[in-house]
C-alpha positions in Angstrom: 121.3 85.7 72.5 118.1 86.5 75.4 114.6 87.3 74.7 114.2 89.1 77.6 110.2 89.9 76.0 109.5 86.2 76.0 111.9 85.3 79.2 110.0 88.2 81.4 108.7 85.7 84.0 111.4 83.7 84.2 114.0 86.5 84.4 111.9 88.0 86.8 110.7 85.3 88.7 114.9 84.3 89.0 116.0 87.5 90.1 113.2 87.5 92.8 114.7 84.0 94.4 118.3 85.2 93.8 117.4 88.2 95.7 115.8 86.5 98.4 118.8 84.2 99.3 121.1 87.1 99.5 118.8 88.5 102.1 118.6 91.6 100.0 114.4 92.1 100.4 113.0 93.2 103.4 108.8 93.3 104.5 108.6 97.0 104.4 109.8 97.4 100.9 107.6 94.6 99.4 104.7 96.4 100.8 105.7 99.1 99.1 106.6 97.6 96.1 103.4 95.4 96.2 101.0 98.9 97.2 102.9 101.1 93.8 102.8 98.3 91.4 98.8 97.0 91.9 97.7 101.1 92.3 100.0 101.2 88.8 97.7 98.6 87.4 94.3 99.8 88.3 95.1 103.0 86.8 96.5 101.3 83.7 93.7 98.8 83.1 90.9 101.1 84.3 91.7 104.6 82.8 88.8 106.0 80.1 89.7 105.6 76.4 89.3 108.2 74.3 89.2 111.6 73.9 88.1 112.9 77.8 91.1 110.6 78.6 93.6 112.5 76.8 92.5 115.9 77.6 93.4 114.9 81.2 96.7 113.3 79.7 96.4 110.2 79.9 97.1 107.5 77.6 94.8 106.3 75.2 95.6 102.1 75.9 97.2 100.1 78.1 101.0 99.5 77.7 100.7 96.1 77.8 104.1 95.3 78.0 104.5 97.3 80.8 101.8 95.0 82.2 103.5 92.0 82.3 106.2 93.3 84.1 104.5 94.7 86.6 102.1 91.9 87.4 105.3 89.7 88.1 106.4 92.5 90.6 103.1 91.9 92.0 103.5 88.0 92.0 107.6 88.6 93.0 106.3 90.9 96.5 103.1 88.9 96.9 105.0 85.9 97.5 107.9 87.7 100.0 105.2 88.8 102.4 103.5 85.3 102.3 106.7 83.7 103.0 107.6 85.8 105.6 104.3 85.4 107.4 102.6 89.3 106.8 99.6 87.0 106.2 99.4 84.5 108.7 100.4 81.1 108.5 100.4 79.3 104.9 97.7 77.2 104.9 98.2 73.3 104.6 95.2 72.6 102.0 94.9 74.8 99.0 92.6 74.5 96.0 92.4 70.8 94.1 94.2 69.3 97.5 92.2 66.3 98.5 91.5 66.8 102.4 91.6 63.0 103.0 95.2 62.6 101.5 97.7 62.0 103.8 
């Protein structure tokens, strides 16, 4: 039996690459997914906790199980957009690379 909670990141990443290879992703859809997921993340992690939050109909705590899913959606959408040039060319050197190595 698959433990989806413990294997969530691996499963999400695998499904992302499967969609990528089948060409079922597009930049506009991924932009919307990224914006919605980031908005959810901000709202979920910055909401006021306490009586006033409950009065406004907000949850009293962060849904940590849903947080993993949203973070993976953000990672996958951002990866798609980076790989397809939405933010310009990918850098040749990244943190940790030795600039003198060839």
